[in-house]
C-alpha positions in Angstrom: 96.6 131.0 126.4 94.1 133.0 125.1 92.9 130.2 122.9 92.4 127.7 125.3 90.7 130.2 128.1 88.3 131.1 124.8 87.8 127.4 124.6 87.3 126.5 128.4 84.2 129.5 128.4 82.6 128.0 125.4 82.8 124.3 127.2 81.4 125.9 130.0 78.2 127.4 128.5 77.9 124.3 126.0 77.7 122.3 129.8 75.1 125.6 131.6 72.8 124.6 128.3 72.8 121.4 128.6 72.2 121.4 132.8 69.0 123.4 131.7 68.1 120.7 129.9 66.4 119.2 132.8 63.6 122.3 132.4 62.7 120.8 129.1 62.0 117.1 129.6 58.5 117.7 130.6 58.7 121.6 129.8 58.9 123.7 132.9 56.9 126.7 132.0 58.5 128.3 135.2 62.2 127.6 133.7 64.1 130.8 132.3 64.0 130.4 128.7 60.4 129.1 128.6 58.6 131.4 131.3 55.8 132.8 129.4 55.7 130.1 127.0 53.1 128.3 127.9 50.5 129.8 125.4 53.0 128.9 122.3 54.5 125.5 123.1 52.5 123.6 120.9 52.3 122.4 117.2 55.2 123.6 115.4 56.9 125.7 117.8 57.4 123.0 120.1 58.2 120.1 117.7 60.8 123.4 116.6 62.2 123.8 120.2 62.7 119.4 121.0 64.8 119.5 117.3 66.8 122.4 118.2 68.0 121.8 121.3 68.8 118.2 120.4 70.9 119.2 116.9 72.2 122.0 118.5 74.7 120.7 121.1 75.5 118.0 118.4 76.4 120.3 115.5 78.9 121.8 118.0 80.6 118.7 119.0 81.0 117.5 115.3 81.5 120.9 114.0 84.5 120.9 117.0 85.6 117.5 115.9 85.7 118.4 112.2 87.7 121.6 112.8 90.4 119.5 114.5 90.5 116.9 112.1 90.3 118.9 108.5 93.6 117.9 106.2 94.6 115.1 108.2 94.6 112.0 106.2 94.8 109.5 109.3 91.5 110.7 109.8 90.3 111.5 106.0 87.4 108.7 106.3 86.0 109.9 109.3 86.5 113.3 108.5 84.0 112.9 105.2 81.2 110.6 107.0 81.2 113.1 110.0 80.9 116.4 107.8 78.2 114.3 106.0 76.3 113.8 109.1 77.1 117.4 110.0 75.9 119.1 106.7 72.3 117.0 107.1 71.7 118.1 110.7 72.4 121.3 110.3 70.7 121.5 107.0 67.8 119.6 107.7 67.1 120.9 111.7 69.4 123.3 112.7 68.6 125.8 110.4 64.7 125.5 109.6 64.2 124.9 113.5 65.8 128.3 113.9 64.1 130.1 111.6 60.7 129.1 112.9 61.8 129.8 116.5 62.5 133.3 115.6 59.9 134.3 115.2 59.0 133.5 118.8 62.0 135.3 120.0 62.2 137.4 123.4 62.1 141.2 122.8 60.2 141.2 119.8 60.9 140.9 116.3 64.2 143.0 116.0 66.0 140.2 117.8 63.4 137.7 115.7 65.1 139.1 113.0 68.6 138.4 114.3 67.7 134.8 115.0 66.1 134.1 111.8 69.3 136.3 109.5 71.4 133.8 111.5 69.7 130.2 110.9 69.5 131.3 107.4 73.1 132.1 107.5 74.2 128.7 109.0 72.1 127.1 106.1 73.6 128.9 103.7 77.2 128.1 104.9 76.6 124.6 105.5 75.3 124.2 101.6 78.2 126.1 100.5 81.4 124.0 102.2 79.4 120.8 101.0 79.8 122.0 97.4 83.0 123.4 98.0 84.3 119.4 99.4 82.3 118.0 96.2 83.8 119.6 93.6 87.3 119.6 95.4 87.9 123.2 96.4 89.7 122.4 99.3 90.7 125.5 100.1 87.6 127.2 99.7 85.9 124.3 101.7 88.1 124.9 104.9 87.3 128.6 104.9 83.6 127.9 104.8 83.4 125.2 107.6 85.3 127.3 109.8 82.1 130.1 109.0 79.8 127.7 109.4 80.9 126.2 112.8 81.5 130.2 113.9 77.7 130.6 113.4 76.8 127.5 115.3 78.8 128.8 118.5 77.5 131.6 118.7 74.0 130.8 120.6 76.9 129.7 123.0 78.6 133.8 122.9 75.2 134.7 122.9 74.5 133.1 126.4 78.2 134.2 128.2 77.2 137.8 127.2 73.7 137.2 128.4 75.3 136.1 131.5 77.1 139.2 131.6 74.3 141.3 131.6 72.6 139.8 134.6 75.6 139.5 136.6 76.6 143.4 135.9 72.7 144.1 135.8 72.6 146.1 132.7 70.1 143.0 131.2 67.6 144.5 129.1 65.3 144.0 125.9 67.9 145.9 124.3 70.6 144.6 125.9 69.0 141.2 124.5 68.6 143.0 121.3 72.0 144.1 120.8 73.5 140.5 122.1 70.5 138.7 119.2 73.0 140.6 116.6 76.2 141.0 117.6 76.7 137.6 119.3 77.5 136.2 115.5 78.3 139.7 113.4 80.8 139.9 115.5 82.6 136.5 115.8 82.4 136.6 112.0 82.9 140.2 111.2 86.7 138.9 113.5 87.1 135.8 111.2 87.1 138.1 108.1 89.9 140.4 108.9 91.8 137.7 110.6 91.7 136.1 107.1 92.0 138.7 105.1 95.1 139.4 106.7 96.7 136.3 107.0 96.1 136.0 103.5 97.4 139.4 103.0 100.8 138.7 105.0 101.2 135.3 102.7 101.1 136.8 99.6 104.0 139.8 100.5 105.8 136.2 101.9 105.7 135.1 99.0 106.0 137.9 96.5 109.3 138.6 98.5 110.2 135.0 97.9 109.9 135.6 94.1 111.4 138.7 94.6 114.6 136.9 95.6 
């Protein structure tokens, strides 16, 4: 039930993000995200912005498909092709455009560094995911793919937390800065703790069986 509830929340956040695209074509500088960006919305930033908002949701959808179909022989070919598209889009578009946008982040360099590191981490996890698949290390491939997926979904958590701060009237530059860091570090840390605990449990049961 908790997994389904989380999935519904993230789906709602994704739809809310997509709904705001009506303010971006053409850019409306009175909209929430573009407020105050009229002077910087040109050149490389405008290109990075549109590249990011188009490629980001695509990688979330593709990532969801890849997570759900991993290890299923019937869709192995489709999984591989989707994975190739995913890696290309993340490495060539999402991560670089995220780095450019991080320079102009709200609330200054503290949030900007968080988003820059998120972009780097996303690109690195995508590259390692691809390398593990190429070299046949399927267990490692699955682990790194899950890490990459968590990072790709972190902007949705950022959105949900930002909405919560607005509703509860605690929104401030500092809550945004904290959100910029915690929205991807916390989910990643939770995943690593869960993975470690799962591995320890599996090793314990294997040792117990061998003892019998």
